[in-house]
Every structure is written in structure tokens, then in C-alpha cells.
N, C-alpha and C positions, 0 to 999 in steps of 0.2 A: 723842781720836784718831778720825779718819774712816777707814772701811774699806768696801770693796765686796766682796761675795761673789757669785760667778757660779755658777749651776747650769745646766749644759748638759744638754739632754734630747733623746732620740730614742726614741719609743715607750716612754715611762716612766709611763703612766697609773697603774700599780699602785704606783709609788714616789714620784712627784713631791710629793704632799701630805706624806708622812712626811719626805722629805729637806728640804722647805721648813721644816717645823715644827722639825726638829732644828737647822737652820741658824739660824732665827729665835731659838730658845732660847739657842744659843751666843752669837749676836751681842748679844742683850739682856744677857746675863750678863757680857760682857767688854768691851763698847764703848759709849761714850756716844752716838755717832752712827754710823749705818751705812746701807748700802743693800744690797738683794738684787736681783740681776739674773737673771732666768730667760730662757734662750735655748732656744727650741724649734726644733730643726733639721729641720723638715719632717716631723714625726711623722704617721703614718697613723692613729693611735688617738686617744683622748680627752686626750692630754697637753696639747694646746693649749687646750682648753676649761677644763681644771682650772687650768692656769697663768694663763689670762686671769681666771678667777674669783678666784684668789689676788691678782692684781695690782689688781683692783677693790676688794678688801677692805682692802688695806694700802697706804698712801701711800708707804712706803719701798721698794716693790717696783716694778721696771721690767721690762716684758715685751717681749722681742724674738722675732718669729716669722719664720722662713724658710719660704717656700711650698714649697720642695723641699729634700731633704736635700743639704746642701753639704759635709758631712764635718767632722771635728773642727777642722781648721785655720781654718774660716770662722767 
């Protein structure tokens, strides 16, 4: 089964690494193929830097960055 997990972020530098790790562990344990998409919605802290580093480390991670906060609907 293929599945995509989406992690939405706004100023989550203290949480993004932990949430990614928990999502990754769950995905590995339950699915043969998966992707994790991290969406940074214009964070003003280091969320984008951390998410970008994660995306460079793992080929199954796609990183999307909004330059400004566009809200949950975007």
C-alpha cells in the first residue's frame, strides 16, 4: 500500500524533528511504501531550516515552503 503523510508546520522548531521521527516510525512499521510531506507555512523561526535538513537526509521526504503564512487552508 502507498500512503502519504503530511506534516503542516508554523513556528514548530521545537516539535518538527520529534513529529517527523514519530511519523517515520509509524510509517515504517505499517506500510511498505510511503512518503512524508512537510509543509512549512511561512514560519519565522528555524522550522524551515530543520525541515529542509530532514528532507535532504531522507529521499522519501518532500518539503514545501511558503514564504509567508497562508493559513491552514493553503
